C-alpha angles and dihedrals in degrees: 000000000000118000109280093019128102099214148332136287088225100103126189089260092054091047092050092048091053092047088055092045089051091051087052090053094248105101118071137175137200119204140194117209130191122185091345091307124117104238104166147352150130140235138200148136127289119204120171109311094344133088118197110203113214108177142351130197138183133187092175122051113269095000093122090047090054092049092047096048092046092049093044089055090052092047090052090052088052093053100258109159102184136039110190109210092183096213122045113229136164087244091059091043088057087058093052103273119146131190117247130185121262088243092056091043091054091047090052091050090052090052103038111028094071104015 
């Protein structure tokens, strides 16, 4: 749980769904490790040339940023054209995110989800 929070929104049902999505080759994660301890990361769904980020966490400052930037570089090498951050924040903007219109987002999905 995050500091000041009692738990997580990741229920058993969400966890099971992502296990199944991973087995289907759709769910992916990027992790940051320090001294054999998981200290940050993110996970989401990849479909075609799009990655849909679901959640990030960090127990060490900037660990999730490191995992994200490393994974984004890999995704770019693999031809991914869009990383959907879901919610626009200044934090994500500092990592290179930019707001696009719903119309453009939908056009990108048409083009890149099932290329």
